[in-house]
N, C-alpha and C positions, 0 to 999 in steps of 0.2 A: 480710284475710289472703289469701295466694294459694291457690287451690285445686289440687292437685296430684293428678293421674291416671295410674296406671301401668297399662300393658297388657302382659299376658304370656299365653302359651300354647305348645302344642306347635309346632314349626317347621311353616310351611307352612299354618296355619289362617286367616291373614289378619290378624294382630293389628298389622302395619304399617298397612295399610289402615284398619283400625279406629280406630288411634290418630291417623292424618292426618284421616280423616273427622271424628272427635270435634273436633279442633282447629280444622278448618275452620268446623264448626258453631258452635263458641264465639266465632270471630272475627265471624261473620255475626249473632250475637246480640248484639254489642257488646263483648265481653269482649277486652282486649288479651292476646293468646295466644302462647305460645312452644311449639313442638314440638321435641323432640329425641330421640335414642337412645342407649341404652347398648349396643347391639349393634354389635360390631365390623364385621359386615358390613352397613353403613349402606345402606338403599335409600330413605330419605327423599326425597332429591333426585330420584330416579326417579319416585316415587309422584307428587310435586308437578310433576314435569316442568320443573323450575326449577334455575338455576344456585345452589347454596348454598354458603356458606363457613363458616369456623371462627368466625365471629361471627354473632350472631341476623341472618338475611337476611328482609327483608320480601317475601313472595310475593304478598300480597293486604293490602287494608286491614285493620289491626290483627291480621294473621297473620304470624308470624316463624317460620323454621326454621334450625337450627343443627345443623352436623356438628361434633362437639366436636374440637378439636386436643389428643387425649390425650398426645401426645408432650411438648407444653409443659407440661402439667399434670403429667405423670410426672416431668420434670426439676425442677419446683418441689416436689413433695411426696415423691420417692424418690431424688433426686439424691445426698444426702450418704450415705444408706444404700448405694446402689448403688456409689459411690466406693469406700467402706470394703470391701465384699465384693469388688470387683475387686482391690483391694490384697492381701487374703488369697488369693485365687486366683493372683494374680501370684507370691506368695511361694512357692507350691507347684509353680510351674511350668506353669500352665494357659495356653494360648495367649490372647493379648489378645482376639482375635475371639470365641472361644468363652466367654471369661470376661464378654464384654458380653451374650451371649445368656443365659448361665446366671444373671445377676444381675437379670433382668427379673422383676418380681413377677408371679406367675401371676393372670390376671384383673385385672390392674392398669387395662386401659383401661376396662373396666365399671366398677370402683371409682371412677376419676377422672370418669367421666362423672356418676356420682351427686355426687360433690362439686361438680360444675359446676351440678346441679339445686340443691343447698344454696345455692350463692353467688346463684344467680338469685332463689330464694325470699327470701332476706335482702335482695336489692336492692329489693323492694317495687314492682318495675317492671311487674309481671305480674299479671293477674286470674287466668288460667288456665295452669298449665304441664302439657302432655301428654307423657309419658315412654314411648316405644317401647321395651320391654325385650327383652333377649335370649331364646331359647326358654327354656322352663320350668326346665329342670335348671340352667342357668347362672344364671338369676335367683334361684332359691332358694339357690344356694352364695352368691351376691353378698349377698342380704339377710341371710344368716345370719353374714356375716362380722363385722361391728360387735359382736355378742355375743361371737364366738370370740375376737376379738383382744383385746377388752376384758378378757376372762377371764385370758388369758395376761400381758398387760401389768400387770394390778393385782397379779398374784402374782410375776412375775419381774422386772419392771422395776426397782422399788425396791433389791430385794437385789441384783441384777446390777450395778446401776450403782454402788451402795455398794462392792462387792467390787472392781470394776475401777478405780475411782477410787483406792482405797487401794493395790492391790497391783499396778497396772499395770506399774510397771519389772520387778518380779521375775516376774510371770505372763508377760510378753512374752518374756523370755529363757528361761524355763522351756519353753513351748510352741513357741516359735521362729516365731510369728505375730503380725502387728500386732493389737492390741486396739482395740476401738472408743473413740473419744474422745467428749467431751460432745456435740459436734454431731451425733454418730449417734444418741445417747440422745434429744435434742432432736427430732430428726426422727422418730423412732418415737414419742415423746409426741405431737407434732403429728398425725401420722397416725391415732393412737388417738383423739385429741381430734376430728379431723375426723370421723371416722366415727362416733363418739358423736352428734355433730351430726346426722349423716345419719340415723341410727337414730331419734333424737327427732323429727325432722321427718317421717320417713316412718310412723312409728307414732302421729302425733298425729290430731286430729280433722279437719284439713283435707286429709289425704291419704288416698287408698284406692286398692286394686287391682281391676282388671276381668280377668276369666279370658276368653279368647277361645277358642272350640272350633268344631269342625264336628260334625254329627250322626253321629258313627262311635263305636262302642263303645270302641275303644282310645283314641281322642282323650278321651272323656268320663271313662274311668277315670283317666287322668292328671290330667284337670282335678279330679277329686274328690281325689285324693292332694295336688294342689297346694293345694286350700283347707284341707286339715287342716294341712299344713305352714306355710303362711302365718299360720294361726291359732297354731300353736305359737310361732312367733316374734313374735307380737302385731301383724301388719299386718291392716288392715281391709279386708275384701273386700265390695264394695258392688254388684256386678253381673256377670251373665254374658252374653257376646254369642255366640249360635248363628248362625254365618256359613255361607253356601252351602247355604241351605235351598230344596229344590226347591218351587216354586209348585204347589199342587194344581189350579189352573184350567188347562183345555185339555190336560191331560196325556194321553198316548197310553199303551198297555198297558205298554210298558217303563218309562216315567216314573212310572206309578201305583205300580209295585212300589217304586220308590225313595222315592216320597213316603210310603207305607205305612210302609216300614222306617224313614225319618228321624221319622216321628211318633212311632212307638213309643219311639225314643231320646229325642226331645224330651219325652215324658211323663215317663220316668225323670230327666231333667235337672231339670224342674220339681220333682218330689219330692225329689231329692237336694238341691238348692241352695235350697230354700225357706228364709227368705222373700225371697231375692234376686229382682230383676226379671230377667227372661230377655228380652233383646232379639233379635229374630230378624232376620236380613239374608237375602234371597233370592238364589238362584243367578243369577250374571248370566253374560251371553255373553261378557263381557271385564271384565278388572280395571279398575275405576275409577282414572283417572289424571287429574290435574290438578285445580284448585281447584272448577270447577264440577261434574264428576263426583264428586268427594269429598264435596261438599256435599249433592249429591242422595242419595248413599249413605247419609249420616249422617242426613238428614230422614227416609227411610223407614225406618232402622232404629231411631231413638228414637220416632217417631211424635210424638204431642203432649207427651212427657214432657221434662222438664229434667234432662238428664244431669249438671249442673254444680252441682246442690245438695248441701250437706255431708250426708253419710251420719250417721245415728244409729244408736243400738242397735237400734232396732225395723227399720232399713232396711239393716242390713250384718250380717255375720258377723265376728268378730274375737275375741281372747282377752280373756274377761271374768273377772278373778281377783277373788274377794272371800273374806272369813274370816268363818265363822259360829262362834258360841260357845255351848255350853249351861251357862256357868259356868266350868268347868275344862277342859274338852275343846275342841278347835278343828278346824273342816273348812275345808281350803283347796279352792275350787272354781275350775276352770278349763276354759273352754269349748274343746273338740276336735272339731268337726264332722267327721263321717264317719270318726273313727278307730275301729278296731276293736281288741279285746283281743289279737288275734294279732300285731298292729304294735306294740303298746304296751309299753314297759319303762321302769320306774322305779328310780331308786337315790338313797339318801340318802348324803351325803358332807359331814360336818361342817355347816355352816350353808347348804348349798346342796341343792337337789333337782334331780336329772338327769332329764330327761324324753326319752325317745327314741321317736320314730315312724318305723317304717320304718328308713330310713338317715339320718335327721335328728335331731340331739340339741340340746337347749337345756338350758343350765344356769341355773336359776331361783334367785337368792339369797332366802332366807327372811327375813321380818322377825324382830326380836329374839324376840318371845314365841313363835313357832315354832322358831326356832333353838335355844332351849333345851329343847324339848319332844322327844318320842320319837314316830315314825310308828307308829300302831297298825294301819293298813289303808288301803285304796283300794277305789274303785268307779268303774267307767265306765259310765254309764246315758244312754242317749240323746244321746250327743255331748258329755257332761259328766263331766270327771274330778273326782272327790272323793277328797282325800287327808286322813285323819284323823289328828290329833295328840292326845297326852296328857301331862301333865307327868311328867318322869322319875320313875320310881319307882312310878307309879300301877299299880294291877292292870290286866293286860292280857287281852284276850279269848283263847281258846284257838284255836290254829292249826288251820284246817281241814287234813285229810289230804291232800286233792288239791291239790298245789302242783307247778308246771311250772317249773324253774329257767330264770332269763334271765340278764343279764350280771351281772357283779359288778364293783364299783369298790372303791377303796381305802375300806373303811369298811363299811357295813351295806346289805344288798341288799333292794330292793324289787322283786321278778322279775315275769316274765311269768306271773303267777298270778291272772289275772282271768277265771275260769271261767263258763260258762254257768249260770245259775241255774234250778233245776227249779220253784220256787216262783213265779217271775216270768214265765213264758211265754217264747216263743221270742224270741230276741234280747236277753233281760234277762241282766243280769251280777250275779253274786253279789257281795256284801260279802265281803271276805276279810282275813285277817291275812297281811302279807307281809313279815316282818322276819326274816331269818336272816343269820347271820354267815358271813363268809369273803370271800376274794379269788378273782378269776379265775384 
């Protein structure tokens, strides 16, 4: 199977250099390797100092680089949908040039780049595929899209298609707008299925994400949030690259202060991200450009380790969901490393559990046994979320008086009620009953 490695981090931390260096090292170790980018601001060609095209271009033995032609993929995947939207806008008098701009899917280029990765994995042509992702926020939105689109499509697609197919002539006259025909629905279905394939590929055992950071407090804080959010969506993180680390040897007074400050932050990184490996790359006088310099960069960064082995449960952080039962009651456990009670909100809606960490939300379908049960409480302890379920009608524990309301959805609310426990020591979280009724 093809090994897929995705590199992301805050803008300017060196993720493109890290991705390019890793790909160069893979080729040197005998792997047939492709490196490409989901970032619209492509810089891989500059990093390799080579002419690169829309098809995989060999820049060294077994090393290929590709700048994806997103326009071609856009027309293939979104063309029918865009054509329909242009007809609607034309009907209401929107200028054709403006309509062309308005019907471009936000984030389409990044999405289509991931579809290109999916196709390359399916081809079986590559041993290693390295993906230089966009900066963190864009990457997280991109990786959340398959879940979000799948949720909407599963609920709206079938009903809307049936209604439109049955009442198209009447509705078209009533609203005065062209209604979508079957090829539009088919295009939406293909897009949903394509993104589902991407989701399966990137959350599988052959793919993992690596976080690139520099030893700065703000950058590290964002990397911590990124780890939690990636875990929320089920993506495996198997390493952290600390870039631009000042070497201690030969440091003058000014540089010694930087070394000390960075070392303190790197110690925090080691604690925060354990058991992940922390690969350090020293600060360089100039950015590595070209195959030889990128190879030297990667060799120094990884040392004698093999960065291409498959990550395991012991060597990575990812969503680990399992269900325990004591006979009648169930506990759903989910890994959310570095999540805090103040950032976490939960809600139950039918057969789904809505989990929100910060500004990111995931809808988690519940298995049948839990869908028929009631949520009786939750606990966040050492980066593991535990949600307790009991059969409907079972006697429920008493609600603690200290509850802090969180968001409410259509249905029952499991709110921001994870208070600190006095009996568990600092940083421990109390078990709680978190079921109240109401809407936002």
